[in-house]
N, C-alpha and C positions, 0 to 999 in steps of 0.2 A: 253563906254570906261572907264577904271579905272582911278582914279585921279593919276597924276604923283607925286605930292608933298605929303609929309607926312601929314596926317590929324589928328594925335593924339598929345598928349603932349610929349615934350622932352625938355631937356636943350638946350640952344642956340647952344652949341658946337656940340652936337649929332644931332640936327636938321639940321645944316649946312652939316655935314658929310652925313647924310641919304639922304638929298635932292640932293646933288651932285651925290651920287650913283644912285639915282632914275632917274636923268636926263640922266646919262650914259645908264641905263637900257632901257630908252625910245629910245634914239638915236641908240642903237645897235639892237633894235627890240625885245629884250627878254621880255620886259614888255607888248608888244603888242600881244604876244602869250598867250592869256588868258587860252586856253585849257591846255597848259603846266603848267601854274600857278595853276590851279585847280588840275591837276594831282599830282603836288608836294604836295599840301595840303592833298589830299586823301592818298597818299602813307605815309605821315607822320603819319596820324591817323590810318593807317593800320599797323603801327609799323615798317616800312621799314628802318627808319633811327635811331631810338632810342627805347629802351625797356621801357623808362620812361612812355609812354602812357599806359602801362599795369596797372599802378597804378592811373589811371584817377580818379576813384571813391574814392580810398583810400586817395588820396591827396586833391581832389577838390570837393567832394560831398557837403560839408557844404556850401561853397561859391556859387556853382552853383544851389543848392537847394534854396538858398536865392534869386538868380536872378529869378528862376522860380516862386517862391511864389510872388515876387513883380510884375512880369509880369501878373500873373493870378489872382491877388487879386480881381479884379472886373469883371472877365470874367465868365459868366455862361455857363458851359459845360454840365449840367445835361441832360441826355437822348439824347445827340447829338453825331454825328459822327465827328471825329476830325482827321486832318492830322497834325502831328508834324514834321516840316521840320528842319533838323539839330538836330534830337532827340538824337543822340549819344547813350549814355548808358541808355537812357530812363528817365532821371531825370524829365523833364517836363511832359512826357507822364504819368508817374506814379502819379504825382500830379493831373493830370486831371482825371485819372481813379478813384482815391480816392475821387474826388469831384463829381463823378456820371456820367462821360462820358459813353455813351452807347458803343462806340467802338473807339479806338485810333489806327491809323496807325503811327508807329514810323519810320520815313524815314531819311536816312543819306547817305552821299557819301561814308562813310567808312563801309565796311562789318565787319571789326574788331570791331568797336564800337557797331554795331548792335548785334554782337555775345554776348557781355556783357549784352545788353538789353534783349536778349532772355533768357539768364541764369537767370536774375533777375525775369523776368516774370514767368518762371517756378517755381522758389522758392516761389514767392508770390501767385501762384495759378491762374494766368491770362491765360486762354486758348485763342485760336484763335477767339472765339466768342466775346472777349473783346479787344484783342490786336493782331495786326500783324505787320510785319516788311518789309521794302522795301528799297533797295539800290536805290538812286535817285540823280539827279542833280537838285539843287534848281532853276537853270535857265531854265530848260526844264523838267517840271514835267510830269510823265507818266500817267496822268489821264485826263479824259474828263472834259468838262465844267460843273461847278456846281456839283461836285462829293461829296462835304463835307459840313456839317453845319458850321464847324469852321475850319479855317486854321491858324495854329500857327507856328511862326518861333522862335526858341529858341537860342539866342546868336550866330547866324550864319551870319547875314547880313554883319557884318564887315569883313568877310573872302571872300566875293563874288566880283569878278571883275566887274560884270554888275548887280548892285543892282537894277536898274530900271527894268531890265528884270525879275529878281526874284520877284519883287513886283507885276509886271503885271501877272506873273504866279500864284501867290497866289490869286489875284483877280479873275483870270479866273476859278480856280478850286473850289472856294467857291460858294455855291448856291446863287441865288438872295435873298437878305434879310439876308444872313449869315454873320458871323463875321470873320474878319481878325485881328489877334493880333501878335504883334512883341515885343520881348525883344532884344535889340541890344547894342553894345558897344558904349559908349559915349567917348569923347576925352581924358579923364583922366584914362580910364579903364586900369588897370595893367601897368601904365606907368613906375613905379619904376623898376620892373623886366625887362621890355623892355630896359630901359636905362642901367641897369647893364649888361645885355647881350651884348648890343652893345659895351660897354666899355671893357668888359672882353674878347670878342671873337677876334680872329685874323682877322684884317680888310681885309687882302688879299683875304679871302674866301667870304667876303660879298660885296666887292666893285663891282659896276655894276649890283647889284641885288636889286630889289624893293620888300621888304617884303610884303607878301600877307595879308595885314591888312589895312582896311579902316574904322576906327571909324567915327561916325557922330554926328552932333548936333541935338537937338530936332526939330529945324525948317527944317532941311534936311529930317529927317524921315517923318515929316508931309507932306512935298512937294512930296516925293516919293508916299505916299499913295494917295494924292489928284490927282496926275498925272495919277494914275492907276485907278481912278474912285471910290475910297473909300470915303464914306461920314460919317458924325457924328463922326469925329475923336476926340478921347480924348488921351492926352499924358502927361507924366511927366518924370522928370529926378530924379534918385535916386542915391545918393552917400554915401559911407561908407568906413571905413578903417579897416584893420585887421593887427595885428602885429604877427610876427613869432618869435620863440625863438632864431633863428640865421639866418644869411644870407644863410647858407647851407640849412636850412629847407625851406626858401622861394624859393630857386633854385629848390628843389625837387618838390615843389608844381607847380611852373611855367613850369618846364620841362614836368611834367605829363599832365597838362591841355592843354598846347600848342602843345604837341607831338613833340616839337623841329623840326618842319617840314623843317626849313631852313638848317638843317644838310644835306639835300640833296645836298647842295652846297659844302660840305666838302668832302675831299677824304675819302672813306669808312674806310680805315685803320687808320684814324686820329680822327674819331668821338668820341670814348670813351675818348681819350686823351683831346679833345677839351671840352667835357662835364665836365671832372674833372677840367680843367683849368677855365672854366666859373664858376663852383661852388666855386672854390677857390676865384675867383674874387668877387662873391657876399659876401663872408666872409670878404675879404680885404676891400671892399667898405662899409661894414656895412649896406647893404641893407636888412632891415628886415620887412618893412611895404609895404603892397599892397593896392592900392585904387580900390574899386569896384565902377564903374561909368557907369550906364546903362540908356538907354531910353526905356520906355515902352509905347506902343501906341496900340490902338484898334479902329476899325471902321467897318462900314457895307457896304456890296455891295448893291446898290440900287435894289429894286424889279422891 
């Protein structure tokens, strides 16, 4: 069951507003329909609600590549078969291929994101013998037990309603003695643009809606892995800050990497207007800095 209350950083005012809305979402049943929540996320990254996602790599490659490098810093993938869950446009997948992975399956819930990954693989000369692609649900992986040497989840856990189920699936499809590695959102990750978006958006569209985002603490990540049978766990928290030239530039970044999936709550004929309104809000609030805050963790499946 997803957590009802907000699990990331916000100002006291916005936290109160968000948690009141979350409680209404729980009481009315919308938050308990986790399949609908996942579908809204999927459609967002498929570009159904906003064209900003088409600039995902243009706006967000540098920051997400940093997340991937931090996650994989001490992970040995040489000569191994890898499943990259939440691979998106392939940012982590390509890091692992360049580090000598024998084969990487880039899996994501969004076929639109995978299309970008396929285009990049073709440009970089990776054929199917090194890389393939699979649309999948992280909570119900379409593979048999022990199918991969390494199973990686790249900045996706925070978007999953049933994080324990996803963790168990990772442990199931990795071979005995294989490695599970996670890079996930910690509590301060991107809190500034989330705060600015909540302040600038029309509240009537957001009330009674629980945003599909559940960042975690390091201890929570470790407990998920332990409960799933993973051993020899190593973890750390990594935090940094990046400043943009203007609030509008930060909005462009955030709208692209988040796919603005909550626009599914807005009337279709008002989405462009609301995007412009929110961008102006970023400028007005002077929000120009974003915090990168991630948990990286790795462990083994017992032989």
